[in-house]
C-alpha positions as CSV (number, residue, x, y, z in Angstrom):
1,X,80.5,99.5,88.7
2,X,81.9,97.9,91.6
3,X,83.2,100.0,94.2
4,X,87.4,100.0,94.5
5,X,89.1,98.0,96.7
6,X,91.2,98.5,99.4
7,X,94.7,98.1,98.8
8,X,97.4,96.4,101.6
9,X,100.7,96.2,100.8
10,X,102.8,93.3,102.3
11,X,106.4,92.4,103.1
12,X,106.2,89.8,105.4
13,X,107.0,92.6,108.6
14,X,104.8,91.9,111.4
15,X,103.7,95.9,110.8
16,X,102.2,94.6,107.4
17,X,100.3,91.6,108.7
18,X,99.2,94.5,111.1
19,X,97.9,97.0,108.5
20,X,96.5,93.9,106.8
21,X,94.2,93.3,109.8
22,X,93.3,97.0,110.1
23,X,92.5,97.1,106.3
24,X,90.2,94.1,106.8
25,X,88.1,95.3,109.6
26,X,87.8,98.5,107.4
27,X,87.1,96.8,104.2
28,X,84.0,94.9,106.1
29,X,83.0,97.9,108.0
30,X,82.7,99.7,104.2
31,X,81.6,96.9,102.4
32,X,84.8,96.9,100.3
33,X,86.9,94.0,99.1
34,X,90.2,93.7,100.1
35,X,93.5,93.1,97.6
36,X,96.6,91.9,99.3
37,X,99.7,93.4,97.4
38,X,103.3,92.2,97.4
39,X,105.7,93.4,94.8
40,X,108.8,91.8,94.2
41,X,110.8,92.7,91.5
42,X,112.6,89.1,90.8
43,X,108.9,87.7,90.7
44,X,109.2,84.6,88.6
45,X,106.4,84.0,86.1
46,X,103.5,81.9,86.1
47,X,105.7,78.4,85.1
48,X,106.8,78.4,89.4
49,X,103.5,77.7,89.8
50,X,103.6,73.7,90.9
51,X,107.4,73.5,91.9
52,X,108.7,72.0,95.3
53,X,109.2,74.9,98.0
54,X,113.2,74.6,97.6
55,X,113.1,75.1,93.2
56,X,109.9,77.9,93.5
57,X,111.5,81.0,92.9
58,X,108.4,82.9,94.5
59,X,107.6,80.4,97.0
60,X,108.3,82.8,99.8
61,X,106.4,85.9,98.5
62,X,103.5,83.5,98.3
63,X,103.8,82.5,101.8
64,X,103.5,86.0,102.7
65,X,100.4,86.8,100.8
66,X,98.7,83.4,101.8
67,X,99.6,83.9,105.7
68,X,98.1,87.5,105.6
69,X,95.0,86.2,103.9
70,X,94.9,83.2,106.2
71,X,94.8,85.6,109.3
72,X,92.5,88.0,107.6
73,X,90.0,84.9,106.9
74,X,90.0,84.4,110.8
75,X,88.0,87.3,111.7
76,X,86.2,88.1,108.5
77,X,85.1,84.7,107.0
78,X,83.2,86.3,104.4
79,X,85.2,88.9,103.0
80,X,86.5,89.5,99.0
81,X,89.9,89.0,99.3
82,X,92.2,89.1,96.1
83,X,96.2,88.0,96.5
84,X,98.0,89.3,94.2
85,X,101.8,89.3,93.6
86,X,103.4,91.7,91.4
87,X,106.6,91.9,89.7
88,X,107.6,95.5,90.6
89,X,109.2,97.6,93.0
90,X,107.4,97.7,95.8
91,X,107.1,101.8,95.9
92,X,105.9,101.9,91.7
93,X,103.2,98.8,92.2
94,X,101.8,100.4,95.2
95,X,101.7,104.0,93.6
96,X,99.7,102.3,90.5
97,X,97.3,99.8,93.2
98,X,96.2,103.5,94.8
99,X,95.1,104.4,91.1
100,X,92.1,101.4,91.3
101,X,91.8,101.8,95.2
102,X,89.4,103.4,98.0
103,X,92.7,103.4,100.3
104,X,95.8,101.6,100.4
105,X,96.9,100.4,103.5
106,X,100.9,99.9,105.0
107,X,102.7,99.0,108.1
108,X,104.9,101.5,109.2
109,X,108.2,101.1,111.3
110,X,109.0,103.1,114.1
111,X,111.9,105.0,112.9
112,X,113.1,108.1,114.0
113,X,112.6,110.8,110.9
114,X,116.4,110.7,110.3
115,X,116.4,107.1,110.0
116,X,113.5,107.1,107.8
117,X,115.4,109.4,105.7
118,X,118.2,107.9,104.7
119,X,116.2,104.3,104.5
120,X,113.8,105.5,102.2
121,X,110.7,103.7,104.2
122,X,108.2,102.5,101.2
123,X,105.3,103.8,103.3
124,X,106.6,107.1,104.0
125,X,107.2,107.3,99.9
126,X,103.8,105.8,99.0
127,X,102.1,108.0,101.4
128,X,103.9,111.2,100.2
129,X,103.1,110.6,96.4
130,X,99.9,108.7,96.2
131,X,96.4,110.4,94.4
132,X,94.1,108.4,97.0
133,X,94.3,108.3,100.7
134,X,97.4,106.1,102.7
135,X,96.5,104.8,105.9
136,X,100.1,103.5,108.1
137,X,99.6,100.9,110.5
138,X,102.3,100.2,113.5
139,X,102.4,96.6,114.5
140,X,101.2,97.8,118.0
141,X,98.1,100.0,116.8
142,X,97.1,97.0,114.6
143,X,97.1,94.1,117.9
144,X,94.7,96.6,119.5
145,X,92.3,96.2,117.1
146,X,88.4,96.8,118.3
147,X,85.2,95.1,117.2
148,X,84.1,96.7,114.0
149,X,80.8,98.1,115.6
150,X,82.6,99.4,119.1
151,X,82.4,103.0,118.4
152,X,85.4,103.7,121.1
153,X,88.3,106.3,120.5
154,X,86.6,107.9,118.0
155,X,88.3,109.6,114.9
156,X,90.3,112.7,115.0
157,X,91.5,114.6,112.1
158,X,93.9,118.0,111.9
159,X,92.9,120.6,109.9
160,X,94.7,124.0,108.5
161,X,92.5,126.6,107.7
162,X,94.4,128.2,105.0
163,X,93.2,126.1,102.1
164,X,90.6,124.0,100.6
165,X,90.2,120.7,103.0
166,X,87.4,119.3,101.7
167,X,88.8,116.0,101.0
168,X,90.1,115.8,104.6
169,X,86.7,116.4,105.9
170,X,85.1,114.1,103.5
171,X,87.5,111.0,104.3
172,X,87.3,112.0,108.3
173,X,83.0,111.7,108.4
174,X,83.0,108.8,106.5
175,X,85.3,106.9,108.4
176,X,83.4,108.0,111.4
177,X,80.2,107.2,110.1
178,X,81.1,103.7,108.9
179,X,82.2,102.9,112.7
180,X,79.6,104.7,114.1
181,X,82.2,107.1,116.3
182,X,82.6,110.3,117.0
183,X,84.6,112.5,115.5
184,X,87.0,115.1,116.7
185,X,88.1,117.9,114.7
186,X,90.8,119.9,115.4
187,X,92.6,123.0,114.4
188,X,96.2,124.6,115.9
189,X,96.8,127.9,115.8
190,X,100.1,129.3,116.1
191,X,99.8,132.7,118.1
192,X,101.5,135.6,116.1
193,X,104.3,137.6,117.5
194,X,101.8,140.4,118.7
195,X,99.9,138.2,121.1
196,X,103.3,138.5,123.3
197,X,103.5,140.7,126.0
198,X,106.6,141.1,128.7
199,X,104.6,139.1,131.2
200,X,103.6,136.3,128.5
201,X,100.7,135.7,126.3
202,X,98.3,138.7,125.9
203,X,95.0,137.1,126.8
204,X,93.0,139.6,124.7
205,X,94.7,139.1,121.9
206,X,95.0,135.2,122.6
207,X,91.2,135.4,123.0
208,X,90.6,136.7,119.5
209,X,92.7,134.7,117.5
210,X,91.2,131.5,118.9
211,X,87.5,133.2,118.4
212,X,88.1,133.9,114.8
213,X,89.8,131.0,114.0
214,X,87.0,129.1,115.7
215,X,84.2,130.6,113.6
216,X,86.6,129.6,110.6
217,X,86.3,125.8,111.5
218,X,82.8,125.6,112.2
219,X,82.2,127.3,109.0
220,X,84.8,124.6,107.5
221,X,82.9,121.8,109.2
222,X,79.4,122.8,109.0
223,X,78.7,121.8,105.2
224,X,79.7,118.0,106.5
225,X,78.2,118.0,109.8
226,X,74.9,118.4,107.6
227,X,75.5,115.6,105.2
228,X,76.4,113.1,108.3
229,X,73.7,114.2,110.9
230,X,74.5,110.7,112.5
231,X,78.0,111.5,113.3
232,X,78.8,113.4,116.9
233,X,81.5,116.3,116.4
234,X,83.6,117.9,118.3
235,X,85.7,120.9,116.7
236,X,87.9,122.6,119.1
237,X,90.8,125.0,118.6
238,X,94.1,124.5,119.9
239,X,96.7,127.6,120.7
240,X,100.0,126.7,119.1
241,X,101.9,124.3,117.4
242,X,99.5,123.0,115.1
243,X,101.7,119.5,115.5
244,X,101.1,118.9,119.1
245,X,97.8,120.2,118.7
246,X,97.1,117.6,116.1
247,X,99.2,114.8,118.5
248,X,97.2,116.1,121.2
249,X,94.1,115.3,120.1
250,X,95.1,111.8,118.6
251,X,95.6,110.7,122.1
252,X,92.6,107.6,122.4
253,X,92.0,107.8,118.8
254,X,91.0,104.6,117.0
255,X,92.5,106.7,113.6
256,X,93.9,110.0,113.6
257,X,93.5,111.4,109.7
258,X,95.7,114.3,108.2
259,X,96.2,116.0,105.0
260,X,99.2,116.4,102.5
261,X,98.9,119.0,99.6
262,X,99.2,117.9,96.2
263,X,101.1,120.8,95.1
264,X,104.2,121.9,96.7
265,X,107.8,123.2,96.2
266,X,110.4,120.7,94.0
267,X,112.8,121.1,96.9
268,X,110.1,120.7,99.8
269,X,109.7,117.3,101.6
270,X,106.2,115.6,99.9
271,X,104.9,115.4,103.5
272,X,104.6,118.5,105.7
273,X,106.2,118.9,109.1
274,X,102.3,118.7,111.2
275,X,102.2,115.1,108.5
276,X,105.7,113.9,109.2
277,X,104.9,114.6,113.3
278,X,101.7,112.6,113.1
279,X,103.4,109.8,111.1
280,X,106.5,109.3,113.5
281,X,104.6,110.3,116.6
282,X,100.6,109.2,116.7
283,X,100.3,106.1,118.6
284,X,97.3,105.3,116.1
285,X,97.1,104.5,112.9
286,X,97.4,107.4,110.9
287,X,95.7,108.5,107.3
288,X,96.9,110.7,105.0
289,X,95.0,112.2,102.5
290,X,95.8,113.9,99.5
291,X,93.8,117.7,98.5
292,X,94.6,120.5,96.7
């Protein structure tokens, strides 16, 4: 059975072109095909084929996909690329495409959290609902592309120890292995009230908490390290905010990997506080991995 491709959602923006170039690099590393998808609810039928530009309802949709394909082929001459136009709203089309993709890669606009909430950023909606990994790429991150075999920067992954994280670690290790890059696993551990004394943080309590968290993190990482002996792994426990710890680990990284719980309260955001902070503030591409 042929492996599932990497799908890129295109909208003609600089961010979506950066996403296409990032996805092409990743598809090349993993030996996968690349699917360039543009969804437009008013897309015309095949009868528009061959019409002049001023009469072709699909002219701009075709141009968006063709321009991305041309840029991809400049860097990856032998990559298997599929160009796809879908008569559907983008969010629905991308969620459907995710079901038959290894991952979905999307451009991410540099919006503040309140702006994203009111504007309904499609990339955030897909990242919060897709059943496959979704990678969000900003235009600046896409331009700073590294050679496929550079091994520079490495991969960072933020891990919570409050539940299973195997899907998260599996993706992080696979990605690091494909890049020949090191992996930095970080866990942010907020300090409980009893860790604080009138003069500040009690070092004995903080040390005990850090030691216990470090042992849990080592147990979670060990099976994946054994399965991926070629990946150099560094594990770190940072006391304090999980979001700050994860963002700190992403500085200088090629990719930040974070998790999203599949099951959440009905009225709660689909992306938790840590994921929201990373998506909006990390300088590198961010992979959002759904897990139980």
